[in-house]
A tleap script that builds the chain and sets N, CA, C and O, in Angstrom:
source leaprc.protein.ff14SB
mol = sequence {
  NPRO SER TRP LEU TRP VAL HIE THR GLY VAL
  ALA MET GLN VAL ALA GLY SER PHE SER ASP
  TRP ALA THR SER TRP LYS GLN PRO GLU GLY
  ASN GLN LEU LEU ALA GLU PRO GLY GLY GLN
  TYR LYS GLY ARG PHE TYR ARG THR GLY THR
  VAL ASN LYS VAL ALA LEU SER ALA GLY LEU
  ALA ALA VAL SER TYR ALA ILE ALA TRP LYS
  TRP PRO LYS THR ARG LYS TYR VAL GLY VAL
  PHE ASN MET SER VAL GLY ALA GLY PHE GLY
  SER ALA ALA ILE SER ASN VAL VAL ARG ASN
  PRO TYR TYR LYS CPRO
}
set mol.1.N position { 109.941 86.089 127.105 }
set mol.1.CA position { 110.160 86.399 125.738 }
set mol.1.C position { 109.414 85.518 124.788 }
set mol.1.O position { 109.897 84.471 124.357 }
set mol.2.N position { 108.227 85.963 124.471 }
set mol.2.CA position { 107.402 85.244 123.513 }
set mol.2.C position { 107.523 85.629 121.971 }
set mol.2.O position { 107.594 86.799 121.598 }
set mol.3.N position { 107.539 84.600 121.164 }
set mol.3.CA position { 107.760 84.831 119.813 }
set mol.3.C position { 106.421 85.470 119.231 }
set mol.3.O position { 106.477 86.042 118.143 }
set mol.4.N position { 105.225 85.386 119.924 }
set mol.4.CA position { 103.996 85.913 119.411 }
set mol.4.C position { 104.130 87.374 119.193 }
set mol.4.O position { 103.533 87.896 118.251 }
set mol.5.N position { 104.885 88.084 120.011 }
set mol.5.CA position { 105.046 89.479 119.771 }
set mol.5.C position { 105.566 89.850 118.324 }
set mol.5.O position { 105.071 90.738 117.629 }
set mol.6.N position { 106.654 89.034 117.961 }
set mol.6.CA position { 107.315 89.130 116.798 }
set mol.6.C position { 106.432 88.756 115.611 }
set mol.6.O position { 106.331 89.462 114.608 }
set mol.7.N position { 105.768 87.540 115.804 }
set mol.7.CA position { 104.864 87.187 114.681 }
set mol.7.C position { 103.679 88.175 114.337 }
set mol.7.O position { 103.319 88.525 113.213 }
set mol.8.N position { 103.193 88.517 115.470 }
set mol.8.CA position { 102.076 89.430 115.343 }
set mol.8.C position { 102.505 90.841 114.600 }
set mol.8.O position { 101.814 91.374 113.732 }
set mol.9.N position { 103.605 91.291 115.025 }
set mol.9.CA position { 104.138 92.528 114.629 }
set mol.9.C position { 104.492 92.481 113.140 }
set mol.9.O position { 104.182 93.406 112.389 }
set mol.10.N position { 105.120 91.433 112.741 }
set mol.10.CA position { 105.601 91.168 111.332 }
set mol.10.C position { 104.294 91.078 110.416 }
set mol.10.O position { 104.205 91.657 109.333 }
set mol.11.N position { 103.327 90.313 110.956 }
set mol.11.CA position { 102.121 90.076 110.193 }
set mol.11.C position { 101.284 91.417 109.868 }
set mol.11.O position { 100.683 91.671 108.824 }
set mol.12.N position { 101.402 92.222 111.044 }
set mol.12.CA position { 100.633 93.625 110.807 }
set mol.12.C position { 101.464 94.451 109.945 }
set mol.12.O position { 100.872 95.227 109.196 }
set mol.13.N position { 102.805 94.414 109.922 }
set mol.13.CA position { 103.630 95.178 108.980 }
set mol.13.C position { 103.386 94.853 107.581 }
set mol.13.O position { 103.153 95.692 106.710 }
set mol.14.N position { 103.455 93.508 107.397 }
set mol.14.CA position { 103.261 92.959 105.948 }
set mol.14.C position { 101.816 93.315 105.580 }
set mol.14.O position { 101.686 93.741 104.433 }
set mol.15.N position { 100.745 93.230 106.295 }
set mol.15.CA position { 99.433 93.430 105.996 }
set mol.15.C position { 99.232 94.986 105.701 }
set mol.15.O position { 98.517 95.363 104.772 }
set mol.16.N position { 99.842 95.780 106.465 }
set mol.16.CA position { 99.863 97.306 106.160 }
set mol.16.C position { 100.491 97.571 104.968 }
set mol.16.O position { 99.959 98.352 104.178 }
set mol.17.N position { 101.654 96.987 104.686 }
set mol.17.CA position { 102.510 97.242 103.472 }
set mol.17.C position { 101.556 96.778 102.290 }
set mol.17.O position { 101.427 97.522 101.318 }
set mol.18.N position { 100.970 95.718 102.344 }
set mol.18.CA position { 100.128 95.154 101.345 }
set mol.18.C position { 98.972 95.975 100.892 }
set mol.18.O position { 98.717 96.233 99.716 }
set mol.19.N position { 98.271 96.378 101.976 }
set mol.19.CA position { 97.093 97.400 101.776 }
set mol.19.C position { 97.606 98.755 101.114 }
set mol.19.O position { 96.971 99.276 100.198 }
set mol.20.N position { 98.669 99.250 101.568 }
set mol.20.CA position { 99.322 100.332 100.920 }
set mol.20.C position { 99.722 100.149 99.524 }
set mol.20.O position { 99.599 101.100 98.753 }
set mol.21.N position { 100.231 98.929 99.078 }
set mol.21.CA position { 100.703 98.618 97.724 }
set mol.21.C position { 99.312 98.521 97.073 }
set mol.21.O position { 99.224 99.134 96.009 }
set mol.22.N position { 98.267 97.912 97.469 }
set mol.22.CA position { 97.076 97.617 96.721 }
set mol.22.C position { 96.339 98.904 96.418 }
set mol.22.O position { 95.692 98.979 95.374 }
set mol.23.N position { 96.392 99.871 97.218 }
set mol.23.CA position { 95.691 101.116 96.954 }
set mol.23.C position { 96.548 102.184 96.293 }
set mol.23.O position { 96.053 103.245 95.913 }
set mol.24.N position { 97.898 101.878 96.154 }
set mol.24.CA position { 98.697 102.739 95.389 }
set mol.24.C position { 98.992 102.417 93.888 }
set mol.24.O position { 99.580 103.184 93.126 }
set mol.25.N position { 98.515 101.203 93.568 }
set mol.25.CA position { 98.770 100.710 92.099 }
set mol.25.C position { 98.463 101.585 91.011 }
set mol.25.O position { 97.305 101.972 90.852 }
set mol.26.N position { 99.368 101.927 90.263 }
set mol.26.CA position { 99.154 102.804 89.080 }
set mol.26.C position { 98.728 104.135 89.494 }
set mol.26.O position { 98.204 104.796 88.597 }
set mol.27.N position { 98.825 104.680 90.630 }
set mol.27.CA position { 98.278 105.953 91.096 }
set mol.27.C position { 99.562 106.819 91.203 }
set mol.27.O position { 100.673 106.328 91.404 }
set mol.28.N position { 99.317 108.175 91.050 }
set mol.28.CA position { 100.615 109.208 91.231 }
set mol.28.C position { 101.308 108.855 92.571 }
set mol.28.O position { 100.678 108.689 93.615 }
set mol.29.N position { 102.564 108.759 92.469 }
set mol.29.CA position { 103.362 108.532 93.782 }
set mol.29.C position { 104.438 109.655 94.027 }
set mol.29.O position { 105.315 109.985 93.230 }
set mol.30.N position { 104.205 110.188 95.295 }
set mol.30.CA position { 105.019 111.412 95.795 }
set mol.30.C position { 106.384 110.873 96.176 }
set mol.30.O position { 107.348 111.630 96.071 }
set mol.31.N position { 106.546 109.667 96.598 }
set mol.31.CA position { 107.840 109.212 97.050 }
set mol.31.C position { 108.771 108.729 95.677 }
set mol.31.O position { 108.380 107.797 94.974 }
set mol.32.N position { 109.804 109.331 95.437 }
set mol.32.CA position { 110.493 109.021 94.200 }
set mol.32.C position { 111.211 107.892 94.132 }
set mol.32.O position { 111.659 107.515 93.049 }
set mol.33.N position { 111.430 107.150 95.366 }
set mol.33.CA position { 111.961 105.755 95.453 }
set mol.33.C position { 111.016 104.752 95.104 }
set mol.33.O position { 111.447 103.639 94.804 }
set mol.34.N position { 109.651 105.000 95.096 }
set mol.34.CA position { 108.680 104.169 94.712 }
set mol.34.C position { 108.034 104.481 93.422 }
set mol.34.O position { 107.256 103.677 92.907 }
set mol.35.N position { 108.314 105.582 92.895 }
set mol.35.CA position { 107.707 106.123 91.510 }
set mol.35.C position { 108.488 105.555 90.386 }
set mol.35.O position { 109.709 105.407 90.444 }
set mol.36.N position { 107.748 105.234 89.349 }
set mol.36.CA position { 108.245 104.657 88.172 }
set mol.36.C position { 109.105 105.947 87.412 }
set mol.36.O position { 108.616 107.043 87.138 }
set mol.37.N position { 110.441 105.533 87.165 }
set mol.37.CA position { 111.387 106.650 86.558 }
set mol.37.C position { 111.033 106.973 85.153 }
set mol.37.O position { 111.340 108.121 84.831 }
set mol.38.N position { 110.480 106.272 84.260 }
set mol.38.CA position { 110.172 106.623 82.935 }
set mol.38.C position { 109.103 105.722 82.303 }
set mol.38.O position { 108.567 104.785 82.895 }
set mol.39.N position { 108.854 106.085 81.083 }
set mol.39.CA position { 107.896 105.242 80.415 }
set mol.39.C position { 106.425 105.762 80.512 }
set mol.39.O position { 106.203 106.932 80.822 }
set mol.40.N position { 105.430 104.876 80.245 }
set mol.40.CA position { 104.143 105.057 80.232 }
set mol.40.C position { 103.555 105.477 81.679 }
set mol.40.O position { 102.678 106.333 81.795 }
set mol.41.N position { 104.083 104.843 82.682 }
set mol.41.CA position { 103.794 105.015 84.053 }
set mol.41.C position { 104.683 106.063 84.840 }
set mol.41.O position { 104.704 106.050 86.071 }
set mol.42.N position { 105.331 106.866 84.184 }
set mol.42.CA position { 106.362 107.708 84.818 }
set mol.42.C position { 105.803 108.550 85.977 }
set mol.42.O position { 104.849 109.276 85.699 }
set mol.43.N position { 106.248 108.553 87.190 }
set mol.43.CA position { 105.706 109.226 88.253 }
set mol.43.C position { 104.599 108.490 89.112 }
set mol.43.O position { 104.027 108.955 90.098 }
set mol.44.N position { 104.420 107.286 88.553 }
set mol.44.CA position { 103.176 106.471 89.249 }
set mol.44.C position { 103.861 105.276 89.935 }
set mol.44.O position { 105.045 104.983 89.767 }
set mol.45.N position { 103.032 104.643 90.692 }
set mol.45.CA position { 103.525 103.526 91.427 }
set mol.45.C position { 103.095 102.357 90.586 }
set mol.45.O position { 101.927 102.127 90.273 }
set mol.46.N position { 104.194 101.602 90.231 }
set mol.46.CA position { 104.157 100.474 89.284 }
set mol.46.C position { 105.172 99.471 89.722 }
set mol.46.O position { 105.404 99.225 90.906 }
set mol.47.N position { 105.719 98.947 88.783 }
set mol.47.CA position { 106.778 97.901 88.998 }
set mol.47.C position { 108.011 98.118 89.906 }
set mol.47.O position { 108.426 97.292 90.718 }
set mol.48.N position { 108.546 99.344 89.661 }
set mol.48.CA position { 109.589 99.788 90.456 }
set mol.48.C position { 109.312 99.834 92.011 }
set mol.48.O position { 110.005 99.389 92.926 }
set mol.49.N position { 108.114 100.491 92.048 }
set mol.49.CA position { 107.571 100.628 93.553 }
set mol.49.C position { 107.293 99.328 94.144 }
set mol.49.O position { 107.593 99.115 95.319 }
set mol.50.N position { 106.756 98.467 93.433 }
set mol.50.CA position { 106.305 97.102 93.931 }
set mol.50.C position { 107.552 96.403 94.384 }
set mol.50.O position { 107.553 95.775 95.443 }
set mol.51.N position { 108.642 96.491 93.603 }
set mol.51.CA position { 109.954 95.743 93.918 }
set mol.51.C position { 110.565 96.439 95.164 }
set mol.51.O position { 111.062 95.734 96.043 }
set mol.52.N position { 110.552 97.694 95.270 }
set mol.52.CA position { 111.172 98.413 96.453 }
set mol.52.C position { 110.372 98.129 97.593 }
set mol.52.O position { 110.957 97.824 98.632 }
set mol.53.N position { 109.014 98.183 97.568 }
set mol.53.CA position { 108.175 98.004 98.695 }
set mol.53.C position { 108.367 96.551 99.189 }
set mol.53.O position { 108.561 96.348 100.388 }
set mol.54.N position { 108.321 95.569 98.329 }
set mol.54.CA position { 108.604 94.273 98.821 }
set mol.54.C position { 109.918 94.098 99.476 }
set mol.54.O position { 110.033 93.484 100.537 }
set mol.55.N position { 110.897 94.630 98.851 }
set mol.55.CA position { 112.308 94.506 99.445 }
set mol.55.C position { 112.242 95.227 100.866 }
set mol.55.O position { 112.720 94.646 101.841 }
set mol.56.N position { 111.678 96.438 100.992 }
set mol.56.CA position { 111.634 97.081 102.262 }
set mol.56.C position { 110.889 96.094 103.325 }
set mol.56.O position { 111.392 95.812 104.413 }
set mol.57.N position { 109.785 95.665 102.932 }
set mol.57.CA position { 108.919 94.783 103.783 }
set mol.57.C position { 109.635 93.478 104.365 }
set mol.57.O position { 109.705 93.102 105.535 }
set mol.58.N position { 110.128 92.920 103.239 }
set mol.58.CA position { 110.821 91.612 103.528 }
set mol.58.C position { 112.140 91.854 104.391 }
set mol.58.O position { 112.410 91.103 105.328 }
set mol.59.N position { 112.982 92.976 104.025 }
set mol.59.CA position { 114.049 93.283 104.818 }
set mol.59.C position { 113.789 93.605 106.346 }
set mol.59.O position { 114.508 93.181 107.251 }
set mol.60.N position { 112.758 94.348 106.510 }
set mol.60.CA position { 112.273 94.635 107.818 }
set mol.60.C position { 111.955 93.393 108.537 }
set mol.60.O position { 112.427 93.203 109.657 }
set mol.61.N position { 111.152 92.500 107.945 }
set mol.61.CA position { 110.816 91.203 108.656 }
set mol.61.C position { 111.975 90.467 109.072 }
set mol.61.O position { 112.106 90.019 110.211 }
set mol.62.N position { 112.907 90.328 108.050 }
set mol.62.CA position { 114.142 89.423 108.182 }
set mol.62.C position { 115.009 90.158 109.395 }
set mol.62.O position { 115.530 89.420 110.231 }
set mol.63.N position { 115.151 91.390 109.492 }
set mol.63.CA position { 115.957 92.013 110.472 }
set mol.63.C position { 115.303 91.941 111.840 }
set mol.63.O position { 115.951 91.847 112.883 }
set mol.64.N position { 113.883 91.995 111.767 }
set mol.64.CA position { 113.216 91.892 113.118 }
set mol.64.C position { 113.301 90.431 113.490 }
set mol.64.O position { 113.361 90.202 114.698 }
set mol.65.N position { 113.316 89.504 112.745 }
set mol.65.CA position { 113.437 88.116 113.314 }
set mol.65.C position { 114.870 87.766 113.668 }
set mol.65.O position { 115.108 86.899 114.508 }
set mol.66.N position { 115.848 88.447 113.021 }
set mol.66.CA position { 117.351 88.213 113.410 }
set mol.66.C position { 117.506 88.907 114.817 }
set mol.66.O position { 118.114 88.309 115.705 }
set mol.67.N position { 116.997 90.090 115.029 }
set mol.67.CA position { 117.226 90.795 116.301 }
set mol.67.C position { 116.435 89.997 117.489 }
set mol.67.O position { 116.947 89.833 118.596 }
set mol.68.N position { 115.281 89.572 117.184 }
set mol.68.CA position { 114.491 88.770 118.137 }
set mol.68.C position { 115.124 87.450 118.492 }
set mol.68.O position { 115.011 86.944 119.609 }
set mol.69.N position { 115.837 86.880 117.433 }
set mol.69.CA position { 116.518 85.568 117.780 }
set mol.69.C position { 117.761 85.811 118.607 }
set mol.69.O position { 118.049 85.129 119.590 }
set mol.70.N position { 118.524 86.884 118.125 }
set mol.70.CA position { 119.766 87.172 118.815 }
set mol.70.C position { 119.549 87.754 120.313 }
set mol.70.O position { 120.298 87.393 121.221 }
set mol.71.N position { 118.627 88.553 120.500 }
set mol.71.CA position { 118.329 89.233 121.822 }
set mol.71.C position { 116.835 88.879 122.198 }
set mol.71.O position { 115.945 89.649 121.834 }
set mol.72.N position { 116.549 87.802 122.876 }
set mol.72.CA position { 115.252 87.515 123.155 }
set mol.72.C position { 114.517 88.464 123.940 }
set mol.72.O position { 113.298 88.495 123.774 }
set mol.73.N position { 115.081 89.292 124.817 }
set mol.73.CA position { 114.478 90.307 125.630 }
set mol.73.C position { 113.914 91.464 124.861 }
set mol.73.O position { 113.145 92.267 125.391 }
set mol.74.N position { 114.321 91.552 123.528 }
set mol.74.CA position { 113.732 92.601 122.679 }
set mol.74.C position { 112.565 92.334 121.854 }
set mol.74.O position { 112.096 93.204 121.120 }
set mol.75.N position { 112.055 91.110 121.951 }
set mol.75.CA position { 111.077 90.615 121.153 }
set mol.75.C position { 109.695 91.410 121.293 }
set mol.75.O position { 108.962 91.585 120.320 }
set mol.76.N position { 109.427 91.829 122.438 }
set mol.76.CA position { 108.212 92.684 122.624 }
set mol.76.C position { 108.386 93.970 121.959 }
set mol.76.O position { 107.460 94.535 121.377 }
set mol.77.N position { 109.499 94.405 122.038 }
set mol.77.CA position { 109.973 95.891 121.488 }
set mol.77.C position { 109.936 95.666 119.949 }
set mol.77.O position { 109.523 96.600 119.262 }
set mol.78.N position { 110.277 94.671 119.426 }
set mol.78.CA position { 110.488 94.423 118.037 }
set mol.78.C position { 109.045 94.269 117.447 }
set mol.78.O position { 108.725 94.827 116.397 }
set mol.79.N position { 108.233 93.524 118.136 }
set mol.79.CA position { 106.753 93.334 117.831 }
set mol.79.C position { 106.024 94.723 117.750 }
set mol.79.O position { 105.341 95.046 116.778 }
set mol.80.N position { 106.232 95.550 118.896 }
set mol.80.CA position { 105.607 96.842 118.812 }
set mol.80.C position { 106.066 97.766 117.823 }
set mol.80.O position { 105.262 98.504 117.254 }
set mol.81.N position { 107.339 97.792 117.559 }
set mol.81.CA position { 107.798 98.487 116.394 }
set mol.81.C position { 107.310 98.153 115.154 }
set mol.81.O position { 107.035 99.061 114.370 }
set mol.82.N position { 107.128 96.790 114.785 }
set mol.82.CA position { 106.504 96.345 113.431 }
set mol.82.C position { 105.012 96.696 113.429 }
set mol.82.O position { 104.451 96.970 112.368 }
set mol.83.N position { 104.305 96.692 114.699 }
set mol.83.CA position { 103.068 97.136 114.704 }
set mol.83.C position { 102.744 98.616 114.270 }
set mol.83.O position { 101.768 99.012 113.633 }
set mol.84.N position { 103.783 99.321 114.763 }
set mol.84.CA position { 103.712 100.749 114.502 }
set mol.84.C position { 103.923 101.024 113.065 }
set mol.84.O position { 103.246 101.890 112.512 }
set mol.85.N position { 104.843 100.326 112.403 }
set mol.85.CA position { 105.242 100.458 111.105 }
set mol.85.C position { 103.940 100.000 110.142 }
set mol.85.O position { 103.583 100.635 109.149 }
set mol.86.N position { 103.379 98.916 110.575 }
set mol.86.CA position { 102.115 98.462 109.860 }
set mol.86.C position { 101.003 99.466 109.964 }
set mol.86.O position { 100.195 99.663 109.057 }
set mol.87.N position { 101.004 100.093 111.121 }
set mol.87.CA position { 99.855 101.223 111.236 }
set mol.87.C position { 100.267 102.416 110.359 }
set mol.87.O position { 99.369 103.055 109.810 }
set mol.88.N position { 101.433 102.738 110.198 }
set mol.88.CA position { 101.809 103.718 109.308 }
set mol.88.C position { 101.468 103.477 107.843 }
set mol.88.O position { 100.966 104.336 107.118 }
set mol.89.N position { 101.786 102.223 107.463 }
set mol.89.CA position { 101.445 101.660 106.149 }
set mol.89.C position { 99.834 101.739 106.052 }
set mol.89.O position { 99.279 102.258 105.084 }
set mol.90.N position { 99.229 101.254 106.991 }
set mol.90.CA position { 97.675 101.321 106.993 }
set mol.90.C position { 97.178 102.692 106.873 }
set mol.90.O position { 96.161 102.878 106.205 }
set mol.91.N position { 97.810 103.742 107.478 }
set mol.91.CA position { 97.336 105.149 107.450 }
set mol.91.C position { 97.545 105.552 106.027 }
set mol.91.O position { 96.668 106.199 105.454 }
set mol.92.N position { 98.559 105.241 105.471 }
set mol.92.CA position { 98.916 105.649 103.989 }
set mol.92.C position { 97.867 104.990 103.037 }
set mol.92.O position { 97.420 105.613 102.074 }
set mol.93.N position { 97.513 103.804 103.312 }
set mol.93.CA position { 96.422 103.173 102.432 }
set mol.93.C position { 95.142 103.821 102.647 }
set mol.93.O position { 94.478 104.085 101.645 }
set mol.94.N position { 94.674 104.129 103.828 }
set mol.94.CA position { 93.503 104.925 104.052 }
set mol.94.C position { 93.609 106.342 103.313 }
set mol.94.O position { 92.631 106.822 102.739 }
set mol.95.N position { 94.702 106.907 103.353 }
set mol.95.CA position { 94.904 108.156 102.777 }
set mol.95.C position { 94.753 107.933 101.276 }
set mol.95.O position { 94.070 108.736 100.641 }
set mol.96.N position { 95.291 106.982 100.705 }
set mol.96.CA position { 95.144 106.677 99.148 }
set mol.96.C position { 93.698 106.671 98.842 }
set mol.96.O position { 93.222 107.353 97.934 }
set mol.97.N position { 92.922 105.808 99.694 }
set mol.97.CA position { 91.486 105.678 99.458 }
set mol.97.C position { 90.790 106.856 99.309 }
set mol.97.O position { 90.041 107.057 98.353 }
set mol.98.N position { 91.028 107.811 100.375 }
set mol.98.CA position { 90.408 109.127 100.472 }
set mol.98.C position { 90.656 110.068 99.385 }
set mol.98.O position { 89.774 110.803 98.943 }
set mol.99.N position { 91.963 110.043 98.915 }
set mol.99.CA position { 92.295 110.983 97.985 }
set mol.99.C position { 92.050 110.603 96.575 }
set mol.99.O position { 91.968 111.448 95.684 }
set mol.100.N position { 91.926 109.252 96.363 }
set mol.100.CA position { 91.679 108.627 94.923 }
set mol.100.C position { 90.227 108.626 94.503 }
set mol.100.O position { 89.348 108.023 95.119 }
set mol.101.N position { 90.024 109.393 93.334 }
set mol.101.CA position { 88.599 109.468 92.931 }
set mol.101.C position { 87.965 108.122 92.440 }
set mol.101.O position { 86.753 107.975 92.282 }
set mol.102.N position { 88.944 107.118 92.207 }
set mol.102.CA position { 88.543 105.779 91.765 }
set mol.102.C position { 87.706 105.069 92.819 }
set mol.102.O position { 86.920 104.184 92.483 }
set mol.103.N position { 87.866 105.457 94.149 }
set mol.103.CA position { 87.287 104.802 95.233 }
set mol.103.C position { 85.976 105.451 95.556 }
set mol.103.O position { 85.209 104.886 96.335 }
set mol.104.N position { 85.663 106.621 95.001 }
set mol.104.CA position { 84.369 107.331 95.287 }
set mol.104.C position { 83.226 106.648 94.668 }
set mol.104.O position { 83.357 106.181 93.536 }
set mol.105.N position { 82.000 106.535 95.374 }
set mol.105.CA position { 80.978 105.881 94.811 }
set mol.105.C position { 80.278 106.734 93.660 }
set mol.105.O position { 79.319 106.270 93.044 }
savepdb mol mol.pdb
quit
């Protein structure tokens, strides 16, 4: 039961979340939990989305470490789960880059 699985998985999850955050900044957001509810950036990814995304990523990391500490036999599965979540966030970041004209040459 190696902690390397957990550390690697959480690192990939945080990296994927960060890349999704960086490519979503001030862009139109389809997820209402991450979209700004009003003001100048209504419907775009801004402060509200940042707070919610950080809370989700940190909460997932904390729960992952708690599960891995309590049940050492699950460390590999926790790591693989976090890697999968990180891959999903990374896919969203790639999608943001492809759809956003700001990134076109």
